[in-house]
N, C-alpha and C positions, 0 to 999 in steps of 0.2 A: 470920593472915588476910592474903592477898595483896591489894594495892591493885589497883583496876581502872581501866582506861582504855577508855571506850566499851564496857563490858561484858566486856572481855577481861582476863584476869589479866596483870599487868605482866610476870610471868615467862614467860608464853606469847608475849608480844610481843617478846622478846629475839631478836636475830639469832643470838647464840652462847650455847649452854648454859653455865651456870656450875656448877662442881663445888664442893660444900661442902668447905672446907679450912681447917684451923686452924693457921696458922703465924705466927711472929713477923715483924713488919715495922716499918719506920719511914718517916716522911715528913719530908722536909726542905723547908721552905718559906722563900722569901726575902721578908722584909718590909722596906719602905723605911725604917721607923723602928727596927725591932728587929734588923735583920740576918737571919741565918739562924736559923730556929726548927726544932728537932727534936721531932717528936711520935711517940711509940711507939704501935704498933697491933698488932692481931691480925686476920688475915684471917678472914672468915666464908665467903666463896666466891671463886672465881677463874675467869676465862675468858681466852681469847686476846686480848680487847680491854679488859678491866677487872677490877675487884675490888670486893667489899663488905668494909668494914673497921669495926672498933670501935676508936676512938681513946682515948688517955689525956687529951687536951684538945681543945677545939673548934677547927676550922678552917672557914672559910666556903666556900660554893659558889663556884666560879670560881677558887679559889686554885690556881696551878700549883705542883707539887711534884716532888721526886724521890722515887719510890717504891722502897724497898729491901726486898727479900724474902730472908730466910735460906732457902737451899735445903736441903731435908731430906736427912739422911745425908751432908752435906758441910760443909766450913768456908766454902763459897762463898756468894755472894749475887748476886741479880739486881737491878739498878738500872735503872729506867725513868723517863722523863719522863711525867708524868700531870697530869690536872686533876680537881679535885673537881667532880663533876657534880650530886650531890644530897647533902643533909645532913638528918638528923633527930637533933638532940642530938649524941651522940658516935658515931653510926653514919653512915658516909658511903659513897658510891659514887665510885670513881675510874675515869676512862677513860684508857687508855694512849695517848700521843701518839707516833706514828712509831717503833714498835719496829723494831730492826734484824732481819735474817733470823735471826741467832743468838738474839736475845731471843725472837722468835716461836717458834723451835724449842723453847727451854726452856719457854716458856709452854704450848705444845702438849703436851710431855711431862708437865708438872705436871697439866694439865687432864685428860689421858687415862689417867693412872696408876691 
């Protein structure tokens, strides 16, 4: 069941459609006391501006991370600066921060494939 905001589905209020996608990912977060923390994840969905993820351990909303996504069919990966915008247990939403033109192109190809 989708959450609603003012009677509208949260999915209908998105500016960019998300594509269901199950890929391995990892988040690297910098903590002042622990140094860098790596959290493994799987994508649930992806858009040109963010992603829904299931994490192996919890990170709080507002945490800035480096989001690294393994690109399907290659040995390459896509790494982007991101921030966790929402969290419910081990499920989080991340918003990408200032992707380059090359990163936007890769995201577009993944979302439209």
